[in-house]
Every structure is written in C-alpha cells, then in structure tokens.
C-alpha positions, 0 to 999 in steps of 0.5 A, a space after each residue: 895117868 900118862 907117863 909124862 904126868 907120872 914123871 912129875 910125881 917122881 919129885 922135883 929134881 935139880 935142873 941143869 945150869 941153863 941160860 934164861 932168856 926173856 923177862 924171867 931174870 932168875 939167877 942160876 943159884 935160885 934154881 935149886 929144887 927146880 924140875 927139869 921137866 913139867 906138864 900142864 894139865 889142860 882139857 880135851 883137844 880142840 878146846 880153849 884150854 888145850 890151845 891156851 895151856 899148851 901154848 903157855 907151857 911151850 912158851 915157858 919151856 923155851 924161855 926157862 930152858 926146860 922140857 915141858 908141854 900141855 897134857 890132855 885131861 878131863 878138865 878143871 876138876 881133874 886138873 885140881 886133882 893132878 896138881 894137888 897130888 903132884 902128878 902134874 906140876 901145873 894145871 888150869 881150873 875155874 873158880 867153881 871147880 877149885 872151890 869144890 875141890 878145896 871143900 872136898 867135894 871134887 867127884 874124883 876123890 870125894 872127901 879129899 880136901 885138895 888144898 895143895 893146888 895153889 893159884 898162880 896167875 889169872 887166865 881169862 873169863 868163861 861167860 855164861 850165855 843163853 840162846 833161843 830161837 827168835 820164833 820161840 818168843 823167849 826173850 828173858 830167863 823168866 819166859 823160859 817155859 815150864 819143862 823147857 828142854 835146855 842143852 847144857 853142853 858136854 856132860 861134866 863140863 863147867 857149863 853142865 856143872 853150874 848152869 843147871 844150878 843157876 837155872 834152878 836158882 832163878 826158878 826155871 823148871 827144865 829138862 836137862 840135855 847134854 851134847 857137844 855145842 855144835 850138836 846142841 845148836 843143830 837140835 835147837 834149830 830143828 826144834 828139839 831144844 828150847 834153849 841152849 845155856 852156854 858156858 864158853 868163850 864168846 863168840 860161841 862158834 855154835 851161836 855164830 853159826 846159828 845167826 847165819 842160818 836162822 834168827 836167834 835171841 841172845 838172852 841177857 840176865 836182868 840185874 836181879 838175875 845177875 845179883 842172885 847168881 853172883 850171890 850163890 856162885 863163884 862168878 863175876 859180872 860180865 857184859 857180852 859186847 854188842 859186836 860179839 854177835 850180829 844179833 846183839 844191838 847192845 851189850 848183854 848182861 851176864 856172869 862169868 867164872 874166872 879161869 886160873 892157872 894153878 901150881 903144885 904148892 910144894 914147887 920151889 917159889 923161885 921156879 913158880 915166880 919165874 914161870 909167872 914172870 914169863 907168862 905175865 910180862 908180855 901179854 902180846 905174846 900170850 894173846 898170840 897164843 890165844 885171844 882169850 889171853 887178853 885178860 891174862 894181865 897182872 891187874 886181874 890178880 884179884 879175881 881169885 877169891 878161892 884158892 891159896 896163892 903159891 908163895 912164888 906167885 904172890 911174891 911176883 904180883 906183890 912186886 909187879 902188880 902192887 897186889 896186897 894179898 892177905 897172909 892167910 891167902 898165901 900157902 904156908 903163911 
C-alpha cells in the first residue's frame, strides 16, 4: 500500500472552506466530513484505467478544491479491496470482479464479502472480441479447433479471468496462453497461437496492427453464443461497429462488461454527490480525458445490477437522470 493510499484510511477529515467551481454547486455547510485529499485506484500505467481514472481524479480535485489523483494498482479486483477497506476513497472496477468481491471470492481476500464498496457512476464498456488469422480458416467460435492455443491477455486481467470461462461455456477446448496484447499479436502472426481472445477497449491496437501486416478474421458471436454468455456472466450485449476495423464489413455481435467507478460506502453523501456531479455534468470534458468516456453518461446508470449504490450517487441519478433505484440497492437503506 502506498503512503498516498494509506492517507485515505486514516479517516475522512473536515475539508477547509474552499470555493466550488463548475457544476458541483454544493453549499459550504454541506462539506462536513469531507476528506481534504483522496486517491482513485486505477490499474497499471499505459492502460485505459490509469488514463481515465487519473483524468477524472484530477478534474474532481480541481473543481472541488481538493488534493487528489489516480494511483497505480493491480486493477479491478484490488480496487474493490482498497475501496472496501477505505485505503482508497475511490476506484474503478468491472461488473465481474465486483460480483465476485461482494460474494467473498475475491482472490485478494478469499471469504471476505467486500460490501463496503459502492457504485458511483457508469464509465464505459469493455468488449470481448476474438481474432484469428484468415489463413486459419476460423470464422466462428464453433470452428475453433480442439486444443487450440488461445491467448487471453495478461495473467489476472479481466480478459484472462472471464474469457477462458466463456470459451468453456461455449464448448471450446483450448490451451491457455498469457502475455501482453502486442506480444500475443506477434505470436498469432508467427503461428504460435491459433486465436487471441481480447477483453479491451476497441479498436484494440494489436488487432489494428495485425490488419496492416496480414489478413485477419474478427470473429463475432452467434446469437446463441451471445445468449449463453449473457445468461452465465455479468455481461451485456455489444456490437463492434463496422468502422472499428478495416477488416469488418458489418457490425460484429459481441458482449461487454461494464466498468463502474466505486466509492467507499462510508464517505459523506454530499461529497460523493458532488464528485458524481463533476464527472457526469459535462461529458465533453470527460471525452477530452479519454474517448471511452463517450459512454460516461447519466442514462447508463441502469447498467449496474451488482453493487449497492452509494446514497450520494443514488440521489444524484434520481434527481438528474430520473433513476428509479430500488431501496434495497442503495447502501444503508
């Protein structure tokens, strides 16, 4: 744990009398119990989580007159643990790791139900996509040969955690391989892999690079594949737009896992409501931080079907997005 993260666990101190700019019009007297600094648990540098998380952390800090920023972490699973314990005020996670953490199956602390991490706002979707060389003849999931060598991304990533299970659900027998996306792309091109199964924002740079160097197939799920995966895992339907890759001639059917920002459930409701207001009230500003934020809009509040909502966040979405969040989905109610 870094010194910055431990600062959060020391308690939520009263913030000074600081002027609030932008859309977060929270009265000074509502700042009781606010921290004077905060961190956002992200993931490794160079990834979408770090860029996106550091961006909104800095935006919130500037708008609310606080000290705050993103922190490198191990990603969604660790963020659930850090936020649950209060070692980080905020974090980012995907629905799968959130569900496992709440159920007490987070590998960081098996048996601990991490139910003190609350949903704060929707971020964006992480699509699951499959790529093979055209020369392989693989054009569907059912055509992946028995014992195929499949690259699932970095060990412990969302892709590596869920895509192998999805493949097993669809009846695919495979050899599991791990590595960075660029390395796996090179191995596919060199014939060392048969398929790469990506869970990453699209376009995936490794696939775009492959398209330049060789012929590839972007393999979509059939309607039956999609339905089976959606029944078994916390994912939503998704279409990879045809313009995403030069290889695609039409949208490709897929699934995606939603990413949500999370807050320690003990944070003051007025503080969390102010943070949500900063992030959700100006989407152009968020898109300027990262293109993935095009999905960071109020209407996507309903994509959380796993985590309890922080009361401050629930109040913001009820007032500004017409959200009808059941009381049993709001922490403490």
